[in-house]
Structure formats: C-alpha cells, structure tokens
N, C-alpha and C positions, 0 to 999 in steps of 0.2 A: 382533498380530502374528507369531502362531505359525504360520498358515497355509502352504500351501506356496506359494499364490499370495497376492501384496501387490497390493493395488489402491488407487493414487494418484490422486485427483481433482484436476485445477485448477479451480477454478471461475472464470470469468471470463477467458477468452483476449484481453485489451486489451493494454495495455502490460506491464504486471508478468506478469500471466498467461502471457504470450508468453516473454519471457525467463526466466521460472522454467521453463516447460513446455518448454521446446526442447531443453535441454539433457538433461534427465529423459527424455523421449519418444526423443531421438536413441541415449541410454546404453543405454537398458532395451529396445528395440525386440527383440521374438520373445526377452524372456525371461520368467522366471516374476513377474516384476515389470510390472506393467502401468500405463500411464500411459494417463489418461482426460481428454480435455478436456471439461469442462463447457459448453457453450456454445450460441447459438442464433441464428436468423435469419440474416443475410448471412454472419456470422461462421462460423457452424457448415456453411453451405453451401461456402464457399470452400475451407476446411481439408478437407471431406469431398472434394471433386472435385479440391483443386490442392495439398493440403497447406499447413502453415503455413511463410511464406516469413518468415525469420527474418533480417534484416540485424543484424553487429556486427564493430567494427573490421577495416571493409573486406572482410567476406568475407558471401555471402547464400549461406543454404542453404535448402532445402527439407524440411520434416520432416513424418512421419507419427506420429501417436501410435497407441495401439492400439485409441483408440476415442474418436470426436468424436461427442455426444449430448448432447441436451437431456432424455432422458425418463427419468426416475427408473428406472421398471422394468428397462430396458435397462442402466443402469448400476451395479445392485444395490448391496448393501453396501457400502460404502469402509472400509479399513484407515486411510487418510489422505484429508481433504480440506483442500487449500490454499486459503485464501479470498483471491482476490487482485482482487474486485469491489471497487467504489467502496462506503463505507462507508455512505450511504444505501439501499443495494442490501440488505445483511445480512439484515435481519429477512425481506423477502420472499423472498429466495433461500432460505434456511434453512428457511421455512415449504415452499416448493414441493421442497425435496431431504431434508427429513425423515427420511425412508423409507429414504435411502441412509445414515442414521446409526444406529449403535448405541451400546450402552455401551464397546465396544471402540474407537471411532472418535476417531482423533487429529485436533483439528481444529487447523489452524494458520493463524494470521492476519496479515496483511500490510497492513493498513491504517493511514494516515497519523493514528491516534488514539492515546488513553491509558486509553479505555475500552472495549477491544474486548469482553473478556470479558462484560463488563456489558452491553453490546450484545446479545452473542449468547443471553444467558441469559435477555431478556427473550421471546426467540421457542423455546428451549429450556432450560427452566430446569433440567431433570434432567442436562444434559448435563455432564460431568467430565474430560473428557480436552482441556482446551484449552490450548494453545500459544501464548501472544501472541507478536507479534515485528513486526519491522520491517524494510524494505530500505532500499538506500542506490542510487538507480540513477535514470537518466534515458532511459526507455523509453514510444516513442509509437505508434500505430497509424496506419499512411502509408493504408491501407485495409482493409476487413475482411480478415483471415489474412494481413495484411502488418504485421509488426511491426519495429519500428528502435531497436535501442538506442544512445542517442545519446550517453549518458556515463554518468559515476558508477561507482563501483567495483563495484557487485552484491553487497556484503556484506551478508548476512542474519544477524539476530541472533533468537535464540526464547528463550522462558523457560516456567517452570510445571514440571511434573513430568519430571524429565531420563528419556530415552529415549535411550541411547545407539547402540543398534542404528537407532534410526529416523535419527538425526544423520549416522550412518558409511553410511547409505544414500543420503540424500542429499547427501552429499559424494563420494560415489562416482558420484553422477548426475551430478554437474559444477557443483553447486551451491557457492557459498563462504558455507556456514553456521556458527552456532557457536552453542551453547546456553549460557547465562549464568542465572546463579542469580538476579542483580537484574535482571531484565527491565524493571522499572518505571522505574528509573532509565537506561536505555537509551533507552526510548520516552519519558521525556521530555526528553530530550536530543535526539531526532530530533525530539519535536514542536517543539522548540525552535528548531530551522532549518525546517522545513517550514510549520508554521501562519504564522507571521510574512511569511514568504517567499512564499508563496502570496497571502497578504491585500494585501501591498502591490504585488507585479507585477499584479495582477488591476485595482487600485484605479488605478494610475497607467499602467495597459498598457507595463509596461516589459519588457525579455527580463533575466536575471540578470546580464548583463555590463553592459548601460543602468542598472541597478540599481546594480553596482559603481563606475561612474564620476560618479554623481550624489551628493555629500556630504550635501545635504540629506534625500535618501532613506534613506543610510545612516545618518543621526543619526537619522530617525524607526524606521529597523527596530531600531537597537539600543535604542531606549525600547520599543519592543514588546517587544522581548526581555526586557528586565527586568521588564514588565509579567507575561511567562509566569513569570519566576523567581520572581516573589513568589507567583504561584498554586500553582506547584509546592510551595514551601515549604509551604504549608498544607496540602497532601499528602504530607508528609514527604520530599519528594524536595528534596535541596539541589544548585541548581544555581549553580556558582561563575562569576565573572567571565571565568575562562578558559574555561568552557563558553561562554559568549557569544562570544566571540572567535573559538573553534574553529568554531560554526556559521557567524559570518561569514566566517571564511576558506574555508570550504566552498563556497560562492559560487564561488570560483577553480578549482575542481575541476569544473566543468560548461562545456560551450561555451558562447561570446559569446551565441548566439542561444536558449540555452532559455530555455523557458517552464514554469512549473509548470502541473499538471494544471487547478487549477482555474481560472485564467487562460484556459487553452483552452477548457473548458469552458463558461466566460461567452460566450467567441468565437464559438462555434459552437452558441452559442443551448442544449446541453445541462444534464439537470439537474447542480446542483454540487453539491461537498461544503462548501459556506459553514457550515452549522451546525455541522459537527465542527470547522471551523477558524478562524472568526471568533467567530461566536456563543456556541461553547462557552465559550470563554475570557472574553467578556466578561460572560454569564449566570454562569458558576461565580464569578469573580473579584466580581460586585455580591455576591451570597451570604456572601463572608467578608468584605465589606466593603473590598475593595482598587480603588481608582480605576484606569481605565484611558484615561486620555484620550488617548493615542495609538491604542489599538486602536479608541476610539469614533470617531476621526476617519476613521481609515482605513476604517471599516464604513460610515460616513455617505456618503462618496465613493463606494465602490462600489455602495451601492444608489443613489444618485442615476445615475450611470454607465450601469448594467446595469439600471435600474427594477425593483429588488426592493423589494419591500412588506415 
C-alpha cells in the first residue's frame, strides 16, 4: 500500500457488502483511495444507474463508488480485496478475479466460517496476505442496489499479519474495525452464535425473537452450542460456558423479526451456506469422535423441510 492511489475492492454488494462499502465509498469519493464495488447482473446495473441505496438507523442515502464493475481488466490490481460474498462463492469468485490479486494484495474475509484461509488457498495456494475476519450485523438486500441495515453493532474483527495503516484507513472510512492477534478465538466465538442460530431458525422457521420466546428451542440451541464448544476444543480453542451465555444473550440485540441469512436463502430458494454452518460441524465432529445429537436432529429436520438431499 505504498502507491499514491489505493484501490479497495468490495466483492459482493449484498447485505454485508453494502454495509461495508457504503461508508467507505461515501468517505473516499474523489480522493486517492478508490472504492470499487465488484458485482454483476441487476445489482451492478442498479448501482451504476442509480447508486447504492443504503438504509440505516432511520436514514437513507444514495452512494456512488468510484467504480462498479465485474470486469477484471477494468478493475485492475487491487491493494485490498474485502470478500463479503457467501462462503460457497469464494472459490469461483477468486478464480474469476485472480488477475486483480498479486503478492501485495491484502484479502480480508468476512464470512461466517472458521476456515476462510483454507478455503481461499484451495484456489490461490500461493496467496499470503490474508486477514481473516468476521462482522456482527444484520443487513439485508431489499432489492438489487438497495441494502437495509436492520440491526447489530456492525463491529468487525480481523487478524493475520498486522497492518496498522490499513486498519487506520478503514476506521477513518467509517468502519468499526479492530485488529486482534487471536482472531481464531474470535472466529469461533462468532461461529458459536451464527452457526447454531442459523441452523435452528431455518429448521423451525422462526425469527430471532420467536426463538428467544420458545424455551424448548432455546434448550436445543444451547446444546448445539455445547456441541460446537466440544469441536472448538479439538481445534485448541477454549469456549467457556460464559461464551455460550453471551451468544444466547446476543439474540436480544437484534430486532424481533430478524432472520438468519441461511433461513432467508432457504425461503427464497437460493443456494445456501448449509455446508459451512451445519454440515461442517457434523462432519468435523464425527472425525474427532464427538457426538452431535442436537445438530443431527436439526439437520434432519432441515433436510426434510426443504427437500435437501
């Protein structure tokens, strides 16, 4: 990041990409820091024509980044690439945009997984500048080019090789982002919340608020978290009972009607992240000899409900 112009690409302008990209594009418009929205189809067309319509905390803004494109040649080499796409898209997307990435490109991940670096290196085995991260926010697409921040603090944590200049640049751009040395612990704590909540709300077709009001479902949720706690321990991450309580309490920070992105994808007949939020837990726990009766039960109910084979 020593060049006069810094190019930051936001890959995937959905709920998360819009939330991250909006303040950066607003702050750095017409400066030496260029913000590029990498998207395609109706989203690309809508933002090119009318800007990104971003709704948050009762306000609505129309924001135009420096470039909206899905053309690697037009985008060029990026200094920073923030991956806000779904986990199942990472490999295909990186293959598409590998010419925008060189040895100096810093890749920031914001997926709901604990193995993003491993996923990336399947496609780009030589890439070394990876900052794994996570974000706590509820933000959805109302329609292409229109993103609505529903709730959640919007706090971002990243790890990997420390880069104070980059973090300062992103903070100045309006992001609540913090570098932490122990990012794996943070990723597992986020996963402790997002994976079982996504799974159980999808299986039982309930909102976050409805989940909180159902003692039986909260009992199942807690036991799913205990199963993840056991899996994390096998990965040298200690999740405490206090962490489990904190994750349960986090449900109260979201609006009653909030739904997980997994549930929304199932309801809208889209491709889902079930492989990363449900199957990953069961398959890896099985490898370690950990029993997951609660995760198995929710998985079977999900498969039956949505016709997943």
